[in-house]
C-alpha positions as CSV (number, residue, x, y, z in Angstrom):
1,M,-1.5,-27.8,8.4
2,G,-0.6,-27.0,11.9
3,E,-1.9,-24.2,14.1
4,G,1.3,-22.1,13.6
5,A,1.2,-22.6,9.8
6,Q,-2.5,-21.6,9.7
7,S,-1.9,-18.4,11.6
8,K,1.0,-17.5,9.3
9,F,-1.2,-18.1,6.3
10,K,-3.9,-15.8,7.8
11,A,-1.2,-13.2,8.4
12,E,0.1,-13.4,4.9
13,I,-3.4,-13.1,3.4
14,F,-4.1,-10.1,5.7
15,L,-0.9,-8.4,4.6
16,L,-1.8,-8.9,0.9
17,L,-5.3,-7.6,1.4
18,V,-4.0,-4.5,3.2
19,A,-1.5,-4.0,0.4
20,M,-4.3,-4.2,-2.2
21,V,-6.5,-1.7,-0.3
22,L,-3.5,0.7,-0.1
23,F,-2.9,0.4,-3.8
24,A,-6.6,1.1,-4.5
25,V,-6.7,4.1,-2.2
26,S,-3.4,5.4,-3.6
27,A,-4.8,5.2,-7.1
28,F,-7.7,7.4,-6.1
29,F,-5.5,9.9,-4.2
30,Y,-3.0,10.1,-7.1
31,S,-5.7,10.9,-9.6
32,Y,-7.8,13.1,-7.4
33,E,-7.8,16.7,-8.5
34,G,-9.1,19.1,-5.8
35,Q,-10.1,22.7,-6.2
36,A,-7.2,25.1,-6.1
37,S,-8.0,27.9,-3.6
38,G,-6.7,30.7,-5.8
39,F,-4.2,31.5,-8.5
40,Y,-1.2,31.1,-6.2
41,S,-0.9,28.7,-3.3
42,Y,1.8,28.3,-0.7
43,G,4.2,26.7,-3.2
44,G,3.9,29.6,-5.6
45,Q,1.7,27.8,-8.1
46,A,-1.8,26.5,-7.7
47,S,-1.8,22.7,-7.6
48,G,-5.0,20.6,-7.7
49,F,-3.1,17.4,-7.1
50,D,-2.4,17.8,-3.4
51,Y,-2.6,14.1,-2.5
52,R,0.1,12.7,-4.7
53,G,2.7,12.6,-2.0
54,C,0.3,10.7,0.2
55,A,-0.5,8.3,-2.7
56,I,3.2,7.6,-3.3
57,S,3.8,6.8,0.3
58,F,0.8,4.4,0.3
59,V,2.3,2.6,-2.7
60,G,5.6,2.3,-0.9
61,F,4.1,0.9,2.3
62,G,1.9,-1.5,0.2
63,S,5.0,-2.7,-1.6
64,V,6.8,-3.3,1.7
65,L,3.8,-5.3,2.9
66,M,3.8,-7.4,-0.3
67,V,7.5,-8.1,0.1
68,A,7.0,-9.1,3.7
69,A,4.1,-11.5,2.8
70,S,6.2,-13.0,0.0
71,I,9.2,-13.6,2.2
72,S,7.0,-15.2,4.9
73,Y,5.4,-17.5,2.3
74,L,8.8,-18.5,0.9
75,K,10.2,-19.3,4.3
76,R,7.1,-21.4,5.1
77,S,7.1,-23.2,1.8
78,K,10.8,-24.1,2.2
79,N,10.0,-25.8,5.5
80,Y,7.4,-28.1,3.9
81,V,9.6,-29.2,0.9
């Protein structure tokens, strides 16, 4: 395993670890129900699930990182076959 291949492997592992952390954080954000600050909020209805939009964007970014790591691995594995 050369120096370049080893650094790509570390980058792929790092991307996968960041994706897993993002998925874990997004699961917490998606299920978190905060206190509604009154009967009506800015949207017209009190919503305790204020972080769902953030959670969905974390899942999207984590998915992009997983795809990037997978493509990098496939390119690297084709070079060794």
